N, C-alpha and C positions, 0 to 999 in steps of 0.2 A: 585720569581724565576720561569721561565717557564720550564715546564716538557718536557722531550724529547718525540718527536713524535714516535708512534709505528712503523712507517716505518723505522725510523733511528735505532731503537732497532733491528729490523729484519735484516737490512743491516749490523749492527755491528756484530750480532751473526752469520751472514753468513760466516764471515772470522775469527772472534776472538771468542775464548771461554770466559767463564766468568772470567777467570784469566788474560785475556788480551794477551795471547800468540797466535801467528799466527798458524793456523792449515791449511797448504797448501792443505791437502786432501779435504777441504771443497770447493775448487775452482772447483772440477769436476762437481758440480751441474750446471755449465754453459753449459756443454755438454748434460745434461739431464734436460732441462727446464721443469717445471711443470706449469700448468696441462698438461694432455696428448694431448689435442688439440693443444696447443702451441708447444709441442715437435714434434708431427707428422707433423705439418704444417710448422714450421719454420726451423727445423734442416736440412731437405734435401735441402731447398733453400739456407741456409747459407753455406753448405758444397760445393756445386757446382759439376759439372761433374768430374773434375779432382780428387777431394777429394774422391768422391764416387768410382771412378775407383781404386784408391790406396787402399781404404778400402776393396774393393772386391778382389784385388790382395793379400792383407794381409790375408784375410780369406781363400785363396786357399792353404796356407802353414800351416802345422802342427807346433807345437812349435819346434820340431826338425828341420823342414824345414826352419823356420825363423833363427835359429842359423846357419844352413848350408849356408843360403843366405848371412848372414853377413860375414862368412868366405870366401865365393866366392868373395865378393866385396873387402875385405882386400887383398886377394891374387892377385886379378886383379890389384889393385893399385900398389902393389910392382912389378908387372910384366909389367908395362907400358914401361919401357926402355928395348926394345928387343935387343939392341946392346950390353949391358953390362951384361945381366943376361938371364937365360933361364927359369925363374919362370913362364913366360907366357905360357909355355907348360903345366905346372901343372894347371894353371888357366883355360886353354882351356878344360882340362879334367873335371875339376869341373863344368865349365859352361855346358859341354855336359851332365853330369849327372843330373844337375838341369833341363836342357831342356827336357831330357827324362822323368823325374819325372812329369813335368808340362804336357807333352803330354799324359802320362799315366792317369793323372787325367781327362783330357779332353776327352779321347777316351774310358775310362773304361765304361762298361755297368752299367747304373744307375739303382739302386733298390729304388723305391719310398717307403718311410717310412711314416707311420701315427703316429702322436704324440698326447698325451693326458696328461694334467697337472692336478694335484690335490693339494690343499693347504687348511689348516684349515680355517674355516669361520672367525676367528679372532685370533690374536696372541698378546701376551703381549710385550710391549717395553722391549728390552734387553733379550728376551727369544729366544733360538735357536729352530727352527722348521724345518721340512723337506718339501721340495718341491719335490713331487713324479712325475717323468716323466716316462710314459709308451710308449714304441716304439713297433710298429707292422708292419709286411710286408705281402704282398700277393705274393705267389709263393712257389715253392718247395725248392728253394735254399736260405739259409739265407745269408744276406750280410756279408762281412768280418768285419774287425775291424771298429767299429763306434765310433767316438769321439763326445762328447757333447760340444757344444758351448754355454756357459751361458751368459745371458745379462749383460751388463756393469751396475754397481750399483752406486747410489749416495753415497756421503761421509758418510751418516749415516747408511749404510747397509754393511754387510760383508758376503762373503761366508766363511763357517767354515771348508771346506775341499777342497783339490785340485780336479779339474775335471779329469776324467779318461776315459778309453775306455770301451765300451760295447761289451762283447765277448760271453756272455751266453744267448742263446735263448731257450725258452721252446718249447714244442711240438706244441703249438698253434701259434708259430711264434711271440712271444712277449718277450720283455725284459724290466725290470724295473730298474730304478736308482734313488736314493734319493740324493738330494743336500741340505745339511743343510745350513740355512740362518738365519741371525740375523739382526734386525732393532734396532737402537738406537734413533728412533724418532717416535712420534705418527702420525696417519693420515691414509688417504686412498691413496694408491700408485698403480700405474700401471707400471710394468716393461716391458722391451722389450722382444722379442721372444727368446725362446730357439731354437737352430739349431742343427741338427744332420748331421754329415759329415762322409762319408765313406772314409776310408784312402786308398789311391792308393798304388800300389807296390812301394817299396823302402822306404815307410813310411815318405816321405818328403812333400807330397802334399795330398790334400783331396778335396772332392766334396760334396756339400750340397745335401742331399737326403731327408730332412724333416725339417719342421719348425712349431713350436707350435703357439698357439694363445698368445696374451699378457696376462700377469699374474696380476690379481687384488689381492691386499693384504690390509687388514685392520689391523692396528696396534693400539692397545688400551693400556691405562696405566695399569701398574701392580699394583693392589690394595695393599696398605700398610696393615700390619698385626695389624689392630685395634681390640683390645680385650675388650675394655670397653669405654663407652661414658657416662660421668656424666651428665645426663639430667633427668628432671622430666617429665615423659611421661603422663601428665594429659590428660583427655578426654575433648574435647571442642565440642560445638554444631556446626554441619555443616548443615545450613538451607537447607532443601530439600534433605539431604543425599548426598552421592557421587555416581554418576551413575556408574554402572558396578563393584563397589567394592564388593569383596567377603564378605559374611555375617559370623559373628561369634556369637555364643550364640543365645538366644531367647529374649533378652531385646531390642526390637525394637519398633518403632513407626508405627502405622497403616497408610499405604500409600493410600489404596483404595481397591476396590473390582473389580474383573475381572472374566471372564468366566473360568470355570474349564478346565484344560488341563491334558491329561494323564500324570501321574507321580507326580502330586501335592499331598501334604500330606493331608490325610483325616482330620486331626485335624484343618486344616485351612479352611474347608468348612463353608460357611456362610449359616446357615439354614434359616434365615429370608429372605435373598435375593433369595434363591432357592424357598421358598414358595411364595414370591411375584411375581417373574418373571416366574416361572415354569422351569427354567434352572439351572443346578448346577453351583454354583459360589464359589469362594474362596477369603479369605481375603489376601491382599498383604501387607507385611511389609517392611519397609526400616530403616536401622540403621542410626541414625542421630548424634551419638556421637562417635567421633574417637580421637585417639591419633595421632596428626599430627605434624611432625617435619620438619623444614626447614634446608637445608644444603646450605649455601651461599659460593660461591667461588669468591673472588675478583681477577680480572685479570689485575689490573693496573700494567703495565710493569715496572714502575719506582721503585716499592717497592720489586722487585724480582731480583735475578740473574737468569741465564738460568737454572741452576740446582735446585735452590730453587723453581722455578715455576713448574718444572716437579715433584718435590717432593710434592708440595702442591696439584697438581692434583691427585697424587697417594694416598695422605692422604684422600682427598675427596672421591675417589673411595673406599678406605678401610672403611671409615665411613659409606658410603651408603650401602656397602655390609654387614657391621655389623648390621646396623639398619634394613635392609630388612629381617633379620632372625626373627624379632619380628612381632608384630601385628600393628605397627604404619604405617600410610601413610607418605610418604617422598616427600617433595617438593625440588627438586634439582634446584638451581638457580645459573646461571653464570652472574655476574655483571660486565659489561664492557661498551664499546661504544654501544653494542647491547645486550639487556637483553634476555637471553634464559632460559626457564623454562621447567621442566619435572616433572610429578607426577607419582610416582611408589609405589609399595607395595599393598598388598591385591588384587592381580591378575590384577592390573592396569598397571604394568610395572615390569620388572625384572632387576636383576643386570647386565645382559648382555647388555640390552638396555641402561643402565646408562653408561657402559663402552664405547659403541658406541657413546653416546652423548658427552662424555668427550674426545673422540679421536681427535676431530677437534678443541678443544678449544685453542686459542692462546692469547698471551699477547696483551693488548690493551691500549688505552689512559684512563685517569681517568674517572670514572663514575660520574654522577650527582646524589647525594643522594636524592634530592627532586623528580627528575623524576623517580628514581628507586622505591621510596616508592609509588608514584602515580601509577606506573605500577603494583605493587604487593600488593596494599592496600587490595584487597579482600582476598587474600591468607594470608596476615599477620594477619588479624583479626581472622583467624581460626587456626593459629599455636599455639600450646601449648609451644613449645620450639624450639630453633634453634642453629645451629653451624655456626659461621662465621669464615672462613679461609682466612687469608691474609698474606702478607709478612711484613706488618707493620700497626699499627693503627694510621693513620694520621687524618687530619680534616674530610675528606670524610667518612672514615671508622667509626669514632666516631659518626658522624651525623646519619649514618645508624643504628648503634648499639643503640643509644639513642632513635631513633624513634621506633625501634622494641620493646624496653623495655617499652616505653610509651604506647604501644598497648597491654601490658600484656604478651609479649613473654619472656620466660626465656632464656637468651642468654649465650652461651659458646663461648668465644673468643679464637681463636687459631692462633698463629703466627708461620710461617715456615721460618727458617733462616738457613744459612750455618753453623753458629757458635751459641753456646748456650749463646747468649748475650741478657740479658733482659733489656738493656738500652732503654729508650724512650718508654717503654710499661707501660700503665696505667692500674690500676685495677688488676683483677685476671686472666689475660690472660695466657693461657698455651703456652709455647714455645717448639716447636718440631724442632729438627735439621734434616737437609738433610741426614746426616749420619745414624741417627737412623731409618729413613724411608727406606732408601736404604738397610740397613743391614738386614731387614726382621724380626727383633725381635718384641716382643709384644709391642704395644703402647696403653697406657691408657690415654684418654682425660678427 
């Protein structure tokens, strides 16, 4: 049976959730194509001058003004027959008020505002965070009511509070407003600009007086609450040591002798080298035995649902975070169409870097176990144990597991599923449900 292509899986998930129900909100990603280069280059061309004019006209009205505009149109329709009704007189008055409001917006003295955005360096998927917008103006007189226009969001993001007016300015001519935002998808995203509009008299129209830069947001997986990983963290020889790894203890191999530098320990001075060369020298050591753990993530799309795949990434993130608190080196490996690896622990990398690494991981076609083993053969020989996370243990996963065990790696198999169903799982694999990962409770592997 032929496995579904990863592009078909992405297309299916663009409109359907994992339960097969249509989510029409997902269609608005058509209006916000990614990446940014496509969005900025293609969308203006697709809209055309007429659409851009209508969008600009729409931005000229406040929410109250848009509601008033609809009322004016409805009253105007009922007043078309001027021989049988006098509603047209009322519609003329409404049209006159709307025209006056538009003229006020065009003729009002414009106060230029400067805008500045601040956002956390990284936020977790499903976490609400604040986008802080700072407005400032030059001049003695503060602008009147200023309304903030927030960017249109893709289907996986939501503003968590209604937008409002900025009325309070401090003595330095600045005002701050926080816009809570939430993302339900991982990755690096660039949102459109924030706009600041000064509201004209009558409150029906507005004029843009400031525009921010685009907003870059990195959304990383939320680590699962992994409290225990049942692994034997034996120390294995790393030929030549591991460059730049922080040293622990004094049980190290002599690496060589070098010239003395200020700050070196006196106990490491080599008296014989100093006597032979006439220059102070010190012995340099390198640790060659480490506890090294591999964390493998299988990204084969056919073994996951959309939610179980996200849960698997969160479980891997939580496992790495738990292991990074110890002294072991961690090899994080993503096995898919393209193999990605990262070494962290002992000052070589940190949990934040692992989260950044996992933020862009997507489902892929099945991996080739032989090619994968050949790619990581050197690292596999130096691993003492490993965790293999997958949605199911089929032929490819079992080949990978058997090859790792043949090389002396103690392996912990972990299966992530939406339901606690152990059918089709061989051996002592640990089954973890999506609900238990999302619930935030302690997880012991």
